[in-house]
Backbone as CSV, one residue per row, in Angstrom:
resi,resn,N_x,N_y,N_z,CA_x,CA_y,CA_z,C_x,C_y,C_z
1,MET,-18.042,-30.647,30.037,-17.329,-31.304,28.944,-17.107,-32.722,29.226
2,MET,-17.386,-33.460,28.205,-17.358,-34.932,28.248,-15.835,-35.361,28.359
3,GLN,-15.621,-36.269,29.301,-14.213,-36.741,29.504,-13.961,-37.819,28.422
4,LYS,-12.760,-37.683,27.875,-12.300,-38.598,26.747,-11.857,-39.949,27.446
5,ILE,-12.322,-41.101,27.042,-11.872,-42.393,27.492,-11.182,-43.097,26.386
6,GLU,-9.999,-43.568,26.737,-9.312,-44.459,25.669,-10.018,-45.683,25.423
7,ARG,-9.992,-46.141,24.188,-10.629,-47.259,23.724,-10.248,-48.513,24.506
8,ARG,-9.021,-48.688,24.835,-8.505,-49.826,25.613,-9.136,-49.822,27.008
9,THR,-9.187,-48.667,27.612,-9.772,-48.526,29.051,-11.200,-48.945,28.988
10,PHE,-11.866,-48.324,28.001,-13.320,-48.574,27.815,-13.616,-50.056,27.659
11,LEU,-12.853,-50.836,26.847,-12.986,-52.178,26.634,-12.786,-52.998,27.875
12,LYS,-11.811,-52.623,28.684,-11.523,-53.364,29.904,-12.619,-53.105,30.909
13,GLN,-13.210,-51.935,30.993,-14.245,-51.681,31.869,-15.539,-52.440,31.413
14,LEU,-15.716,-52.389,30.138,-16.929,-53.175,29.625,-16.791,-54.725,29.844
15,ALA,-15.571,-55.186,29.669,-15.453,-56.643,29.912,-15.586,-56.976,31.359
16,ALA,-15.168,-56.146,32.332,-15.366,-56.352,33.728,-16.826,-56.364,34.032
17,GLY,-17.566,-55.443,33.512,-18.963,-55.344,33.767,-19.767,-56.465,33.256
18,VAL,-19.383,-57.054,32.122,-20.038,-58.194,31.504,-19.681,-59.454,32.181
19,SER,-18.449,-59.593,32.545,-18.007,-60.874,33.077,-18.433,-61.157,34.481
20,LEU,-18.808,-60.132,35.308,-19.191,-60.366,36.625,-20.541,-61.221,36.722
21,PRO,-21.584,-60.691,36.087,-22.772,-61.575,36.164,-22.608,-62.947,35.511
22,ILE,-21.721,-63.117,34.483,-21.484,-64.444,33.919,-20.779,-65.328,34.976
23,LEU,-19.766,-64.714,35.635,-19.083,-65.494,36.693,-20.047,-65.895,37.804
24,LEU,-20.893,-65.016,38.289,-21.797,-65.329,39.323,-22.889,-66.395,38.853
25,SER,-23.190,-66.327,37.669,-24.172,-67.271,37.094,-23.583,-68.695,37.003
26,ALA,-22.227,-68.732,37.057,-21.614,-70.093,36.950,-21.978,-70.962,38.107
27,CYS,-22.251,-70.335,39.231,-22.622,-71.158,40.402,-23.209,-70.238,41.472
28,GLY,-22.966,-68.939,41.404,-23.280,-68.038,42.476,-24.646,-67.306,42.389
29,GLY,-24.707,-66.248,43.124,-25.917,-65.457,43.094,-25.642,-64.096,43.382
30,VAL,-26.635,-63.223,43.631,-26.429,-61.808,43.844,-25.757,-61.497,45.135
31,ASN,-25.818,-62.512,46.117,-25.147,-62.288,47.378,-23.762,-62.817,47.396
32,ALA,-23.100,-62.999,46.200,-21.760,-63.497,46.214,-20.819,-62.567,46.966
33,LEU,-20.069,-63.165,47.885,-19.143,-62.347,48.763,-17.800,-63.071,48.863
34,PRO,-16.765,-62.375,48.914,-15.486,-63.070,49.307,-15.637,-63.633,50.672
35,ALA,-14.925,-64.743,50.988,-15.099,-65.407,52.231,-15.059,-64.524,53.432
36,ALA,-14.131,-63.625,53.533,-13.994,-62.763,54.679,-15.168,-61.832,54.760
37,ALA,-15.549,-61.286,53.594,-16.731,-60.312,53.685,-17.981,-61.000,53.991
38,GLY,-18.180,-62.275,53.536,-19.286,-63.053,53.827,-19.383,-63.324,55.340
39,ALA,-18.239,-63.566,56.033,-18.304,-63.740,57.375,-18.615,-62.487,58.166
40,ALA,-18.135,-61.390,57.700,-18.325,-60.137,58.379,-19.788,-59.705,58.193
41,ASN,-20.341,-59.949,57.116,-21.645,-59.341,56.732,-22.787,-60.388,56.852
42,SER,-22.509,-61.526,57.273,-23.543,-62.607,57.220,-24.865,-62.242,58.023
43,GLY,-24.713,-61.439,58.993,-25.835,-61.066,59.774,-26.580,-59.814,59.282
44,ALA,-26.113,-59.252,58.215,-26.756,-58.029,57.833,-28.216,-58.101,57.461
45,THR,-28.618,-59.159,56.845,-30.059,-59.262,56.388,-30.972,-59.947,57.280
46,THR,-30.345,-60.531,58.381,-31.219,-61.242,59.377,-30.972,-60.731,60.832
47,GLY,-30.548,-59.587,60.951,-30.190,-59.004,62.269,-31.366,-58.549,63.017
48,SER,-32.541,-58.380,62.475,-33.731,-57.874,63.223,-34.270,-58.921,64.111
49,ALA,-35.076,-58.470,65.061,-35.638,-59.404,66.057,-36.574,-60.335,65.348
50,GLY,-37.368,-59.785,64.255,-38.324,-60.592,63.599,-37.634,-61.644,62.817
51,ALA,-36.541,-61.363,62.196,-35.710,-62.359,61.384,-35.165,-63.365,62.308
52,ALA,-34.621,-63.017,63.514,-34.104,-63.893,64.398,-35.147,-64.964,64.895
53,ALA,-36.363,-64.558,65.006,-37.392,-65.375,65.438,-37.953,-66.401,64.348
54,ALA,-37.596,-66.069,63.113,-37.950,-66.893,61.933,-37.316,-68.288,62.075
55,SER,-37.859,-69.305,61.369,-37.202,-70.592,61.425,-36.900,-70.993,59.996
56,HIS,-36.043,-71.968,59.836,-35.707,-72.516,58.545,-35.589,-74.012,58.597
57,GLY,-36.164,-74.710,57.588,-36.146,-76.099,57.578,-36.348,-76.633,56.248
58,GLY,-36.137,-77.962,56.012,-36.280,-78.564,54.712,-37.717,-79.226,54.581
59,GLU,-37.935,-79.783,53.382,-39.194,-80.396,53.133,-39.262,-81.855,53.375
60,GLY,-38.054,-82.500,53.536,-38.020,-83.865,53.794,-38.270,-84.656,52.463
61,GLY,-38.334,-86.033,52.561,-38.574,-86.835,51.387,-38.581,-88.291,51.891
62,PRO,-38.626,-89.230,50.888,-38.578,-90.673,51.241,-37.334,-91.040,52.147
63,GLY,-37.618,-91.394,53.384,-36.513,-91.750,54.233,-35.820,-90.582,54.950
64,VAL,-36.286,-89.379,54.632,-35.610,-88.232,55.209,-36.613,-87.396,55.884
65,THR,-36.413,-87.223,57.199,-37.292,-86.438,58.097,-36.857,-85.023,58.166
66,ALA,-37.710,-84.086,57.768,-37.243,-82.628,57.736,-37.082,-82.147,59.182
67,ILE,-36.138,-81.269,59.317,-36.014,-80.537,60.649,-36.021,-79.088,60.400
68,SER,-36.429,-78.367,61.392,-36.599,-76.945,61.328,-36.037,-76.346,62.688
69,LYS,-35.282,-75.233,62.526,-34.780,-74.566,63.769,-34.890,-73.084,63.498
70,PRO,-35.052,-72.299,64.636,-35.008,-70.878,64.500,-33.721,-70.411,63.839
71,LEU,-33.706,-69.366,63.083,-32.481,-68.914,62.357,-31.363,-68.543,63.341
72,ASP,-31.708,-68.016,64.519,-30.671,-67.623,65.456,-30.017,-68.919,65.997
73,GLU,-30.797,-69.995,66.013,-30.082,-71.232,66.498,-29.154,-71.815,65.445
74,TRP,-29.655,-71.737,64.247,-28.707,-72.216,63.108,-27.428,-71.329,63.127
75,ARG,-27.536,-70.079,63.371,-26.436,-69.103,63.403,-25.427,-69.564,64.394
76,LYS,-25.867,-70.165,65.511,-24.934,-70.572,66.532,-24.299,-71.956,66.292
77,LEU,-24.835,-72.727,65.294,-24.388,-74.034,65.041,-23.378,-74.072,63.942
78,VAL,-23.351,-73.114,63.035,-22.453,-73.196,61.878,-21.607,-71.865,61.787
79,PRO,-20.442,-71.930,61.197,-19.597,-70.720,61.008,-20.322,-69.631,60.250
80,ALA,-19.932,-68.325,60.463,-20.601,-67.216,59.809,-20.656,-67.360,58.334
81,ASP,-19.502,-67.781,57.718,-19.568,-67.842,56.206,-20.491,-68.978,55.748
82,SER,-20.518,-70.068,56.480,-21.460,-71.075,56.090,-22.886,-70.638,56.276
83,TYR,-23.161,-69.981,57.327,-24.539,-69.355,57.539,-25.020,-68.532,56.410
84,ASN,-24.163,-67.689,55.921,-24.487,-66.799,54.832,-24.904,-67.484,53.642
85,VAL,-24.196,-68.719,53.340,-24.612,-69.450,52.200,-25.874,-70.255,52.437
86,LEU,-25.795,-71.025,53.608,-26.919,-71.973,53.825,-28.246,-71.283,54.126
87,PHE,-28.324,-70.157,54.788,-29.570,-69.619,55.216,-29.889,-68.213,54.693
88,GLU,-28.924,-67.669,53.982,-29.119,-66.353,53.284,-28.925,-66.482,51.800
89,GLU,-28.553,-67.709,51.319,-28.318,-68.038,49.952,-27.292,-67.125,49.276
90,GLY,-26.218,-66.881,50.018,-25.087,-66.169,49.563,-24.203,-67.164,48.747
91,THR,-23.019,-66.706,48.302,-22.171,-67.601,47.467,-20.695,-67.281,47.889
92,GLU,-19.982,-68.260,48.152,-18.541,-68.135,48.556,-17.708,-67.641,47.293
93,ALA,-16.656,-67.035,47.457,-15.754,-66.581,46.400,-15.330,-67.853,45.596
94,PRO,-15.304,-67.820,44.287,-14.697,-68.949,43.511,-13.232,-69.122,43.850
95,PHE,-12.865,-70.459,43.841,-11.544,-70.940,43.977,-10.979,-70.639,45.434
96,SER,-12.004,-70.453,46.356,-11.682,-70.322,47.770,-11.773,-71.467,48.645
97,SER,-12.436,-72.587,48.140,-12.708,-73.696,48.948,-11.490,-74.748,48.932
98,PRO,-11.106,-75.100,50.056,-10.096,-76.252,50.191,-10.573,-77.632,49.547
99,LEU,-11.900,-77.717,49.514,-12.550,-78.983,48.937,-12.267,-79.105,47.474
100,LEU,-11.858,-78.069,46.830,-11.498,-78.223,45.396,-10.331,-79.234,45.214
101,ASP,-9.493,-79.306,46.243,-8.383,-80.173,46.107,-8.547,-81.513,46.948
102,GLU,-9.779,-81.695,47.329,-10.016,-83.021,48.069,-10.330,-84.131,47.132
103,HIS,-9.497,-85.106,47.112,-9.619,-86.214,46.154,-9.697,-87.630,46.767
104,ARG,-9.767,-87.678,48.004,-9.973,-88.901,48.782,-11.309,-89.482,48.656
105,GLU,-11.452,-90.803,48.770,-12.759,-91.413,48.858,-13.441,-91.040,50.182
106,GLY,-14.804,-90.780,49.992,-15.576,-90.407,51.165,-16.904,-89.864,50.800
107,THR,-17.470,-89.078,51.705,-18.817,-88.525,51.595,-18.828,-87.068,51.930
108,PHE,-19.580,-86.273,51.170,-19.755,-84.887,51.456,-21.063,-84.694,52.130
109,ILE,-21.135,-84.165,53.379,-22.321,-84.012,54.105,-22.725,-82.551,54.226
110,CYS,-23.995,-82.330,54.526,-24.467,-80.905,54.777,-23.846,-80.341,56.041
111,MET,-23.243,-79.203,55.926,-22.633,-78.488,57.092,-23.602,-78.294,58.279
112,ALA,-24.906,-78.027,57.882,-25.852,-77.702,58.953,-26.402,-78.893,59.701
113,CYS,-26.842,-79.896,58.963,-27.562,-81.046,59.623,-26.855,-82.360,59.488
114,ASN,-25.747,-82.467,58.751,-24.997,-83.717,58.575,-25.637,-84.765,57.582
115,LEU,-26.634,-84.385,56.810,-27.209,-85.278,55.844,-26.188,-85.611,54.797
116,PRO,-25.870,-86.826,54.472,-25.005,-87.078,53.295,-25.617,-86.652,52.070
117,LEU,-24.841,-85.864,51.274,-25.349,-85.243,49.979,-24.680,-85.767,48.738
118,PHE,-23.426,-86.030,48.783,-22.680,-86.438,47.612,-21.610,-87.509,47.971
119,SER,-21.400,-88.436,47.085,-20.243,-89.366,47.132,-19.123,-88.773,46.382
120,SER,-17.886,-89.020,46.942,-16.724,-88.548,46.291,-16.557,-89.130,44.845
121,LYS,-17.248,-90.226,44.599,-17.212,-90.882,43.339,-17.778,-89.985,42.162
122,THR,-18.637,-89.143,42.590,-19.272,-88.298,41.556,-18.636,-86.893,41.525
123,LYS,-17.593,-86.629,42.202,-16.975,-85.310,42.126,-16.074,-85.202,40.906
124,PHE,-16.077,-84.058,40.276,-15.173,-83.872,39.097,-14.681,-82.430,39.039
125,GLU,-13.642,-82.176,38.276,-12.981,-80.903,38.092,-13.867,-80.106,37.058
126,SER,-14.601,-79.113,37.452,-15.356,-78.394,36.473,-14.719,-77.134,36.021
127,GLY,-13.655,-76.699,36.678,-13.016,-75.484,36.338,-13.709,-74.212,36.663
128,THR,-14.785,-74.344,37.395,-15.684,-73.083,37.781,-15.169,-72.454,38.972
129,GLY,-14.408,-73.092,39.816,-14.008,-72.525,41.087,-14.767,-73.031,42.272
130,TRP,-15.739,-73.873,42.117,-16.537,-74.437,43.123,-16.554,-75.975,43.050
131,PRO,-16.560,-76.626,44.221,-16.690,-78.186,44.181,-17.919,-78.550,43.311
132,SER,-17.633,-79.522,42.404,-18.750,-79.884,41.486,-18.990,-81.391,41.518
133,PHE,-20.176,-81.861,41.342,-20.586,-83.235,41.266,-21.531,-83.445,40.221
134,TYR,-21.582,-84.681,39.575,-22.491,-84.966,38.499,-23.744,-85.672,39.042
135,GLU,-23.733,-86.053,40.344,-24.970,-86.642,40.839,-25.006,-86.511,42.285
136,SER,-26.188,-86.261,42.913,-26.313,-86.331,44.357,-26.684,-87.672,44.807
137,LEU,-26.594,-87.907,46.143,-26.989,-89.138,46.688,-28.563,-89.225,46.591
138,PRO,-29.187,-90.368,46.645,-30.669,-90.529,46.587,-31.301,-89.750,47.737
139,ASN,-32.450,-89.062,47.562,-33.140,-88.404,48.553,-32.327,-87.418,49.420
140,ALA,-31.478,-86.644,48.759,-30.510,-85.850,49.532,-30.841,-84.382,49.243
141,VAL,-31.249,-83.981,48.073,-31.320,-82.535,47.694,-32.776,-82.233,47.036
142,GLY,-33.303,-81.076,47.326,-34.485,-80.644,46.717,-34.080,-79.440,45.755
143,THR,-35.004,-79.062,44.870,-34.657,-77.960,43.953,-35.762,-76.992,43.894
144,LYS,-35.432,-75.772,43.443,-36.486,-74.742,43.245,-35.928,-73.825,42.085
145,VAL,-36.857,-73.079,41.453,-36.397,-72.118,40.396,-35.853,-70.891,41.070
146,ASP,-34.687,-70.417,40.514,-34.030,-69.210,41.072,-34.007,-68.140,40.003
147,VAL,-34.646,-66.984,40.210,-34.656,-65.919,39.165,-33.883,-64.742,39.741
148,SER,-32.979,-64.888,40.631,-32.337,-63.745,41.252,-31.417,-63.048,40.238
149,LEU,-30.962,-63.710,39.216,-30.181,-63.207,38.146,-31.010,-63.052,36.966
150,ILE,-30.534,-62.533,35.793,-31.263,-62.369,34.639,-31.831,-63.677,34.104
151,GLU,-30.962,-64.701,34.081,-31.338,-66.004,33.643,-31.981,-66.853,34.634
152,GLU,-32.881,-67.720,34.305,-33.509,-68.579,35.268,-32.537,-69.818,35.529
153,ARG,-32.370,-70.079,36.769,-31.513,-71.264,37.255,-32.196,-72.114,38.178
154,THR,-31.628,-73.281,38.333,-32.179,-74.295,39.300,-31.329,-74.315,40.566
155,GLU,-31.941,-73.837,41.668,-31.231,-73.866,42.978,-31.485,-75.165,43.630
156,TYR,-30.507,-75.704,44.371,-30.740,-76.952,45.103,-30.287,-76.775,46.552
157,HIS,-30.928,-77.484,47.399,-30.733,-77.319,48.879,-30.790,-78.705,49.529
158,CYS,-30.373,-78.800,50.742,-30.470,-79.992,51.640,-31.906,-80.302,51.838
159,LEU,-32.287,-81.626,51.619,-33.693,-81.941,51.679,-34.114,-81.982,53.126
160,ARG,-33.181,-82.125,54.065,-33.544,-82.264,55.451,-33.666,-80.908,56.174
161,CYS,-32.708,-79.985,55.997,-32.757,-78.735,56.747,-33.046,-77.605,55.860
162,GLY,-33.040,-77.778,54.519,-33.326,-76.778,53.572,-32.112,-75.805,53.311
163,GLY,-30.990,-76.050,53.872,-29.805,-75.272,53.675,-29.426,-75.156,52.124
164,HIS,-29.164,-73.910,51.720,-28.782,-73.704,50.332,-27.463,-74.380,50.123
165,GLN,-27.275,-75.019,48.937,-25.956,-75.693,48.628,-25.402,-74.997,47.375
166,GLY,-26.141,-74.787,46.315,-25.730,-74.214,45.074,-26.751,-74.256,43.994
167,HIS,-26.209,-74.416,42.767,-27.135,-74.437,41.572,-26.761,-75.656,40.723
168,VAL,-27.730,-76.256,40.023,-27.403,-77.348,39.213,-27.580,-76.953,37.725
169,PHE,-26.667,-77.396,36.921,-26.699,-77.040,35.469,-26.657,-78.268,34.587
170,ASP,-26.985,-78.088,33.324,-27.060,-79.216,32.381,-25.772,-79.291,31.524
171,ASP,-24.574,-78.956,32.120,-23.430,-78.926,31.319,-22.414,-79.868,31.935
172,GLY,-22.788,-80.851,32.677,-21.847,-81.839,33.389,-21.526,-82.965,32.581
173,PRO,-20.611,-83.854,33.088,-20.204,-85.016,32.371,-21.273,-86.146,32.412
174,GLN,-21.099,-87.167,31.570,-21.919,-88.297,31.700,-21.578,-89.178,32.917
175,PRO,-22.414,-89.899,33.485,-23.669,-90.415,32.807,-24.906,-89.572,33.053
176,THR,-24.842,-88.447,33.819,-26.053,-87.662,34.126,-26.057,-86.491,33.255
177,GLY,-24.923,-85.844,32.846,-24.979,-84.540,32.146,-25.250,-83.380,33.032
178,LYS,-25.254,-83.651,34.424,-25.536,-82.541,35.387,-24.275,-82.031,36.020
179,ARG,-24.292,-80.787,36.484,-23.212,-80.268,37.229,-23.784,-79.523,38.460
180,TYR,-23.691,-80.293,39.593,-24.061,-79.675,40.858,-22.958,-78.808,41.378
181,CYS,-23.136,-77.495,41.285,-22.038,-76.552,41.596,-22.274,-76.145,43.102
182,ASN,-21.430,-76.666,43.960,-21.674,-76.654,45.379,-20.771,-75.549,46.057
183,ASN,-21.313,-74.806,47.042,-20.414,-73.968,47.900,-19.711,-74.834,48.855
184,GLY,-18.416,-74.700,48.906,-17.620,-75.480,49.816,-17.968,-75.307,51.252
185,VAL,-18.311,-74.092,51.664,-18.589,-73.816,53.142,-19.859,-74.433,53.510
186,ALA,-20.748,-74.953,52.525,-21.970,-75.570,52.894,-21.984,-77.053,53.150
187,ILE,-20.786,-77.654,52.846,-20.552,-79.042,52.990,-19.314,-79.361,53.831
188,VAL,-19.229,-80.617,54.355,-18.087,-81.120,55.128,-17.687,-82.449,54.507
189,PHE,-16.422,-82.688,54.263,-15.955,-83.982,53.731,-15.630,-84.908,54.877
190,VAL,-16.186,-86.181,54.782,-15.894,-87.184,55.739,-15.130,-88.332,55.067
191,PRO,-13.931,-88.619,55.341,-13.178,-89.697,54.613,-13.760,-90.997,54.885
192,LYS,-13.652,-91.914,53.912,-14.275,-93.245,53.935,-13.937,-93.974,55.154
193,GLU,-12.725,-93.876,55.662,-12.339,-94.561,56.872,-13.054,-94.121,58.194
194,GLN,-13.620,-92.997,58.105,-14.233,-92.319,59.228,-15.711,-92.695,59.236
195,THR,-16.360,-92.731,60.486,-17.812,-93.042,60.583,-18.467,-91.686,60.388
196,LEU,-19.612,-91.699,59.605,-20.379,-90.494,59.416,-20.953,-90.042,60.731
197,PRO,-20.950,-88.690,60.963,-21.482,-88.151,62.175,-23.024,-88.412,62.204
198,ALA,-23.586,-88.457,63.416,-25.073,-88.561,63.524,-25.752,-87.377,62.889
199,LEU,-26.975,-87.538,62.497,-27.705,-86.449,61.924,-28.022,-85.516,63.110
200,ARG,-27.942,-84.231,62.785,-28.246,-83.184,63.853,-29.690,-83.087,63.962
201,THR,-30.148,-83.006,65.280,-31.525,-83.017,65.560,-31.933,-81.578,66.140
């Protein structure tokens, strides 16, 4: 016998089912995890000996020399939640990054290799729950097509180490009209008065 569902309950369930992929498409992906879960499960897909022996690196570019390291070495260099995002293309939970409230002048660098990626001058409040920028620094990020969700999106990553940062959309402010939607755990903020750390080798 079919169970009767109240209209209000059905609509709530329907809205929850529809809103999840929309929320994830705002900046995330199918591997979106709350921060704690991401840290706990970050090794789930790369725990085999074969995956541990694999390496990960960037493609480089003008003035940027690519580096590549075994995944197990990257795992030792960055926190577990950062590893999940950078090298497994996971997504941190929205509104979980302290960098959302970072408004000082400075530079946002790659968590993995220290390459400067964004100036604080291009950061803006997007309301999406992830740190957002309308322009990257020159020769800082590379892009690729991402079809992990229903819609086609543009993924971007550190040009030097290949670490996944987020997705870029065409709904940002002028002068570029771009919105680089970045995972906070994939970047580190360096205030203007501090010297940028040396690039990791």
